[in-house]
C-alpha positions as CSV (number, residue, x, y, z in Angstrom):
1,M,-10.4,-48.6,-52.1
2,R,-12.9,-47.5,-49.7
3,V,-16.4,-48.9,-49.8
4,L,-19.0,-46.3,-49.0
5,R,-22.1,-48.0,-49.4
6,V,-23.6,-51.2,-50.6
7,D,-27.4,-51.3,-51.4
8,A,-28.7,-54.8,-52.5
9,L,-32.1,-53.5,-53.1
10,K,-30.9,-50.8,-55.7
11,R,-28.2,-53.3,-56.8
12,L,-25.4,-50.8,-56.4
13,V,-22.1,-49.9,-54.8
14,E,-20.6,-46.6,-53.8
15,V,-16.7,-46.8,-53.9
16,V,-13.6,-44.3,-53.7
17,P,-10.7,-45.7,-55.8
18,E,-7.5,-44.6,-53.8
19,T,-4.8,-46.1,-56.0
20,T,-4.3,-46.7,-59.8
21,L,-4.7,-49.9,-59.0
22,D,-8.1,-49.6,-57.5
23,L,-9.1,-47.9,-60.8
24,L,-8.0,-51.0,-62.9
25,N,-10.3,-52.9,-60.6
26,V,-13.1,-50.8,-61.4
27,F,-12.5,-50.9,-65.0
28,R,-12.6,-54.6,-64.9
29,L,-15.8,-54.7,-62.7
30,V,-17.9,-52.1,-64.8
31,S,-19.5,-53.6,-67.8
32,V,-21.4,-52.2,-71.0
33,G,-25.1,-51.7,-69.8
34,D,-24.0,-50.8,-66.1
35,T,-25.0,-47.3,-64.9
36,L,-22.4,-44.9,-63.3
37,Y,-23.3,-42.1,-61.2
38,S,-21.0,-39.2,-60.4
39,E,-20.9,-35.5,-59.5
40,T,-20.3,-33.2,-62.2
41,S,-20.6,-29.3,-63.2
42,R,-22.3,-27.4,-66.0
43,E,-22.3,-23.9,-67.0
44,V,-26.1,-22.6,-67.0
45,K,-26.9,-19.5,-69.1
46,K,-29.8,-17.4,-67.7
47,E,-31.2,-14.6,-69.9
48,R,-31.7,-11.1,-68.6
49,A,-35.0,-9.2,-69.4
50,D,-32.4,-6.9,-71.7
51,G,-31.6,-10.1,-73.8
52,S,-28.1,-10.4,-72.3
53,Y,-27.0,-13.8,-70.7
54,D,-25.5,-14.6,-67.2
55,S,-23.6,-18.0,-66.8
56,E,-23.6,-19.9,-63.8
57,R,-21.7,-23.2,-63.1
58,V,-23.8,-25.5,-61.0
59,R,-23.0,-28.9,-59.6
60,L,-25.1,-32.0,-60.1
61,R,-25.3,-35.7,-59.8
62,I,-25.6,-37.6,-63.2
63,G,-26.1,-41.1,-64.0
64,V,-24.6,-42.5,-67.1
65,E,-25.4,-45.8,-68.9
66,V,-22.0,-47.3,-70.0
67,E,-21.7,-47.8,-73.7
68,K,-17.9,-47.8,-74.0
69,K,-14.7,-47.8,-71.4
70,T,-11.3,-46.9,-72.2
71,L,-8.0,-46.9,-70.4
72,E,-5.8,-43.8,-70.3
73,P,-2.3,-45.2,-69.5
74,M,-0.4,-41.9,-69.8
75,M,-2.7,-40.1,-67.4
76,R,-3.2,-43.3,-65.4
77,R,-7.0,-42.9,-65.3
78,I,-9.9,-44.6,-66.9
79,A,-13.1,-43.1,-68.7
80,F,-16.5,-44.4,-69.2
81,L,-18.6,-43.2,-72.2
82,G,-22.6,-43.5,-72.4
83,R,-25.7,-41.5,-72.6
84,I,-27.1,-39.8,-69.5
85,V,-30.1,-41.5,-67.9
86,Y,-30.6,-39.5,-64.7
87,E,-29.8,-35.7,-63.5
88,S,-30.4,-34.4,-60.2
89,R,-31.1,-31.0,-61.6
90,D,-33.6,-30.6,-64.8
91,L,-31.0,-29.2,-67.2
92,G,-32.4,-31.2,-70.2
93,L,-29.2,-33.4,-70.4
94,E,-30.9,-36.6,-70.5
95,G,-30.1,-38.8,-73.5
96,K,-27.0,-36.7,-74.3
97,Y,-23.5,-38.3,-74.4
98,H,-21.1,-37.8,-71.4
99,S,-17.8,-39.2,-70.6
100,I,-17.0,-39.9,-66.9
101,H,-13.1,-39.7,-66.1
102,L,-12.2,-41.5,-63.1
103,S,-8.9,-40.8,-61.1
104,P,-8.1,-41.8,-57.5
105,G,-10.0,-40.1,-55.1
106,T,-13.1,-39.6,-57.0
107,P,-16.4,-41.2,-55.9
108,I,-18.3,-43.3,-57.9
109,T,-21.5,-45.3,-57.7
110,I,-21.9,-48.4,-59.8
111,E,-25.3,-49.8,-60.4
112,S,-25.6,-53.3,-62.3
113,R,-28.8,-54.9,-62.8
114,Q,-26.9,-58.0,-64.4
115,N,-23.8,-58.2,-62.3
116,F,-24.5,-57.3,-58.7
117,Q,-23.7,-60.4,-57.2
118,R,-19.9,-59.7,-58.7
119,L,-20.3,-56.0,-57.1
120,N,-21.3,-57.3,-54.0
121,A,-18.2,-59.8,-53.7
122,F,-15.8,-56.7,-54.9
123,A,-17.1,-54.8,-52.0
124,K,-16.9,-57.5,-49.6
125,H,-13.3,-58.2,-50.4
126,Y,-12.4,-54.5,-49.8
127,K,-14.4,-54.4,-46.6
128,R,-12.4,-57.1,-45.1
129,Y,-9.3,-55.1,-45.3
130,E,-10.8,-52.1,-43.8
131,K,-11.4,-54.3,-40.7
132,L,-7.6,-54.9,-40.5
133,V,-6.3,-53.5,-37.2
134,G,-2.9,-51.3,-37.6
135,G,-2.0,-48.2,-38.9
136,D,1.0,-47.1,-41.1
137,L,4.6,-48.7,-40.5
138,L,7.1,-45.8,-40.0
139,V,10.2,-47.7,-40.6
140,V,13.7,-46.0,-39.5
141,L,16.8,-47.2,-41.2
142,V,20.0,-45.9,-39.7
143,D,23.6,-46.6,-40.2
144,D,27.1,-44.8,-39.9
145,E,26.3,-42.6,-43.0
146,G,22.8,-41.2,-41.9
147,I,19.1,-41.9,-41.2
148,S,15.9,-42.2,-43.2
149,V,12.2,-42.5,-42.3
150,I,10.0,-44.5,-44.8
151,Q,6.2,-44.6,-44.2
152,I,4.6,-47.8,-45.6
153,G,0.9,-48.1,-45.7
154,R,-2.2,-49.2,-47.3
155,L,-1.6,-46.8,-50.2
156,G,1.9,-47.6,-50.7
157,M,5.5,-46.3,-49.7
158,K,7.2,-43.0,-49.5
159,A,10.3,-41.6,-48.0
160,L,9.4,-38.9,-45.2
161,F,12.8,-38.0,-44.3
162,E,16.5,-38.8,-45.5
163,K,19.7,-37.2,-44.6
164,R,23.2,-38.3,-44.9
165,L,26.3,-37.0,-42.9
166,V,28.4,-34.3,-45.0
167,A,32.2,-34.9,-45.3
168,A,32.7,-32.1,-42.7
169,G,30.6,-34.0,-40.1
170,K,32.6,-37.1,-40.5
171,R,36.1,-35.7,-39.4
172,E,36.2,-34.5,-35.9
173,P,34.5,-36.7,-33.2
174,E,32.7,-33.6,-31.5
175,E,31.6,-32.3,-34.9
176,R,30.3,-35.7,-35.7
177,L,28.4,-36.0,-32.7
178,R,26.7,-32.6,-33.2
179,A,25.9,-33.7,-36.8
180,V,24.5,-36.9,-35.9
181,A,22.5,-35.4,-33.2
182,M,20.8,-32.9,-35.9
183,L,19.9,-35.9,-38.1
184,Y,18.2,-37.8,-35.3
185,S,16.3,-34.8,-34.3
186,G,15.2,-34.3,-37.8
187,A,14.0,-37.9,-37.9
188,A,12.6,-37.8,-34.7
189,N,10.4,-34.6,-35.3
190,V,9.0,-36.3,-38.7
191,L,8.1,-39.3,-36.4
192,E,6.3,-37.5,-34.0
193,K,4.5,-35.5,-36.3
194,R,3.4,-38.8,-38.1
195,V,2.2,-40.3,-34.8
196,E,0.3,-37.2,-33.9
197,E,-1.6,-37.6,-37.1
198,D,-2.1,-41.3,-36.7
199,E,-2.0,-42.7,-33.3
200,S,-2.1,-46.5,-34.7
201,S,1.3,-45.8,-36.7
202,E,4.0,-48.3,-35.4
203,I,7.9,-47.4,-35.4
204,L,10.3,-49.9,-36.6
205,V,14.0,-49.5,-36.3
206,F,16.6,-51.2,-38.4
207,G,20.3,-51.1,-39.1
208,P,23.5,-52.4,-37.7
209,S,23.0,-53.0,-34.0
210,I,25.3,-50.4,-32.7
211,F,23.4,-47.5,-34.7
212,V,20.1,-48.8,-34.0
213,D,21.1,-48.8,-30.1
214,D,22.3,-45.3,-30.7
215,F,19.3,-44.1,-32.1
216,L,17.2,-45.7,-29.3
217,Q,19.4,-44.0,-26.7
218,Y,18.7,-40.8,-28.4
219,L,15.0,-41.3,-28.1
220,K,15.4,-42.2,-24.5
221,R,17.2,-39.1,-23.5
222,N,15.1,-36.7,-25.8
223,K,11.9,-38.2,-27.0
224,R,10.6,-40.9,-24.6
225,G,7.1,-40.7,-26.0
226,L,8.4,-42.0,-29.3
227,L,10.6,-44.7,-27.7
228,S,7.3,-46.3,-26.4
229,R,5.8,-46.5,-29.8
230,V,9.1,-48.4,-31.2
231,R,7.5,-51.9,-31.8
232,R,10.4,-53.8,-33.4
233,T,14.1,-53.4,-34.1
234,G,16.4,-55.3,-36.3
235,Y,19.3,-55.7,-38.8
236,V,19.7,-54.0,-42.3
237,S,23.0,-53.4,-43.8
238,E,22.3,-49.8,-45.0
239,G,20.5,-46.5,-43.7
240,A,19.5,-45.2,-47.0
241,S,16.0,-45.6,-48.2
242,S,17.2,-48.3,-50.6
243,G,17.7,-50.4,-47.4
244,I,13.9,-51.0,-47.4
245,G,14.4,-53.5,-50.4
246,E,16.8,-55.6,-48.2
247,L,13.9,-55.8,-45.4
248,L,11.2,-56.8,-48.2
249,R,13.4,-59.3,-49.9
250,N,14.4,-61.1,-46.6
251,R,10.7,-61.2,-45.4
252,V,11.7,-59.2,-42.3
253,L,8.2,-57.4,-42.5
254,H,6.2,-60.7,-43.1
255,E,4.1,-60.3,-40.1
256,Y,2.4,-57.1,-41.7
257,G,1.7,-58.6,-45.1
258,E,-2.0,-59.0,-44.7
259,R,-2.6,-55.4,-44.2
260,V,0.2,-53.9,-46.4
261,K,0.4,-54.6,-49.9
262,V,3.8,-53.4,-50.5
263,V,4.9,-56.3,-48.2
264,A,2.7,-58.7,-49.7
265,D,3.8,-58.0,-53.4
266,A,7.5,-58.4,-52.2
267,E,7.0,-61.5,-50.7
268,A,4.8,-62.9,-53.6
269,V,7.5,-61.9,-56.0
270,E,10.5,-63.5,-53.9
271,E,8.5,-66.8,-53.6
272,L,7.9,-67.1,-57.5
273,I,11.5,-66.2,-58.1
274,A,12.7,-68.9,-55.3
275,A,10.5,-71.5,-56.8
276,M,11.8,-70.8,-60.3
277,A,15.4,-71.2,-59.1
278,R,14.4,-74.6,-57.4
279,D,12.4,-75.9,-60.5
280,P,11.7,-73.7,-63.5
281,A,8.8,-76.1,-64.7
282,S,6.9,-75.0,-61.5
283,V,6.3,-71.5,-62.8
284,A,5.0,-70.0,-65.9
285,V,6.5,-66.5,-67.4
286,G,5.0,-64.3,-70.0
287,L,1.5,-64.0,-71.4
288,R,1.5,-67.1,-73.6
289,E,2.8,-69.4,-71.1
290,C,0.5,-68.2,-68.3
291,L,-2.4,-68.1,-70.7
292,R,-1.7,-71.9,-71.2
293,A,-1.3,-72.6,-67.6
294,V,-5.0,-71.0,-66.6
295,E,-6.5,-72.7,-69.5
296,L,-5.4,-76.1,-68.5
297,G,-6.3,-75.2,-64.8
298,A,-2.5,-75.4,-63.7
299,A,-2.1,-72.0,-62.5
300,S,-2.4,-71.6,-58.7
301,R,-1.5,-68.0,-58.3
302,L,-1.1,-65.2,-61.1
303,L,1.2,-62.2,-60.4
304,V,0.9,-59.4,-62.8
305,D,2.6,-56.2,-63.2
306,E,0.3,-53.2,-62.8
307,A,2.1,-51.2,-65.7
308,F,1.5,-54.4,-68.0
309,L,-2.1,-54.1,-67.3
310,W,-2.6,-50.2,-68.1
311,E,-0.8,-51.2,-71.4
312,H,-2.6,-54.3,-72.4
313,L,-5.7,-54.9,-70.4
314,T,-8.1,-54.3,-73.2
315,E,-6.5,-56.9,-75.3
316,S,-8.6,-60.3,-75.6
317,D,-5.7,-62.5,-74.5
318,V,-5.2,-60.5,-71.4
319,E,-8.9,-60.2,-70.7
320,R,-9.2,-64.1,-71.3
321,L,-6.3,-64.8,-69.1
322,L,-7.9,-62.9,-66.0
323,D,-11.5,-64.2,-66.5
324,M,-10.2,-67.7,-66.9
325,A,-8.0,-67.3,-63.8
326,E,-10.9,-66.1,-61.7
327,Q,-13.1,-69.1,-63.1
328,S,-10.5,-71.6,-62.4
329,G,-9.9,-70.5,-58.8
330,A,-6.2,-69.1,-59.4
331,A,-5.3,-66.3,-57.2
332,V,-4.7,-63.0,-59.1
333,Q,-2.2,-60.5,-57.5
334,V,-1.4,-57.3,-59.2
335,I,1.9,-56.1,-58.3
336,A,1.8,-52.4,-57.7
337,S,4.1,-50.2,-60.1
338,G,6.8,-48.2,-58.6
339,Y,8.5,-50.7,-56.5
340,E,11.3,-53.4,-56.8
341,A,8.7,-56.3,-57.0
342,A,6.9,-54.9,-60.0
343,D,10.4,-54.3,-61.9
344,K,11.0,-58.1,-61.4
345,I,7.8,-59.2,-62.8
346,A,8.0,-56.9,-65.8
347,A,11.3,-58.5,-66.5
348,L,9.6,-61.8,-66.8
349,G,7.1,-60.4,-69.5
350,G,4.9,-58.7,-67.2
351,V,3.0,-61.8,-66.0
352,A,4.1,-65.0,-64.2
353,A,2.4,-67.9,-62.4
354,T,3.2,-70.4,-60.0
355,L,1.7,-74.1,-61.1
356,R,0.0,-76.7,-59.3
357,Y,1.7,-79.2,-61.4
358,P,4.5,-79.0,-64.1
359,L,2.9,-78.6,-67.6
360,P,4.0,-81.0,-70.6
361,P,5.8,-79.1,-73.5
362,A,3.2,-77.3,-75.6
363,T,3.1,-78.6,-79.3
364,Q,4.5,-76.3,-81.9
365,N,2.0,-75.2,-84.8
366,K,3.4,-76.3,-88.0
């Protein structure tokens, strides 16, 4: 989430949601009665002297006083319905109903006369992350079968390059050397491009030590500039993109957890699973157990699968769970969809909590 502006006098914040997770945070933040300002377009018809009409699509800024908000899980976007209370051009729209559909990348201004304190706290939370130093991680995974380059950053993780040796490249030594050199060259070109785009990017190289050394020697001979950007090397058992899961599970990237959400999510889930293995009574799993834990003030940290929220956020029990967690001081961490960590929380019922103390058995209703 990018925070563009905070105006305490007008009691508003202007933000740009960058991920679907940001949209969920905006959805929870906006209350009925708040006013949202957004850019939109309208078709305006102008009558000619001969009675015919010309139409023109114009851009304007409108403000909508929220009366209803909805989640659109299939589209992964949110919508707010209300009456227009402000228009930057006089088109006679005030008082009419309008829906604002919000997707990642769309700027939105939220004005709240009643809950500005919460808005301000929300903005400060995201401003803190903007101040953290460091660019994306460019993780190179290399082994005897091939090489991959994975970009891990504030907005998530994606594979930039992944090539495996074909069978022909594994037979003859000279042929293999040429094939490996081509793979290394392709990976190095991708790294070079990303470093040019973001000079704060850091290169990390992982794999069996013999192949890590081999790739570093290639950089020394051909791409010395890239070699100077390598910040860390280490071991991982495979060079395919799936090897990134091994790094995350083993906390190899722990030092980057504060500024890289994918790392923080993976470590939080692994810590919960380890606690559950040591003492099942130290965690709560599933909505019912977690709700009871926050009601009793026993939950210290709540982990929630993002996909679970898209499907259930408007349900009263889920709203109560999140509100009470916030009131009780329990940390709430939404695990971003699309990664192994989210799959593990989904398998536990979509929500799990680490506890401050074990809970007594729940009494059964008769």
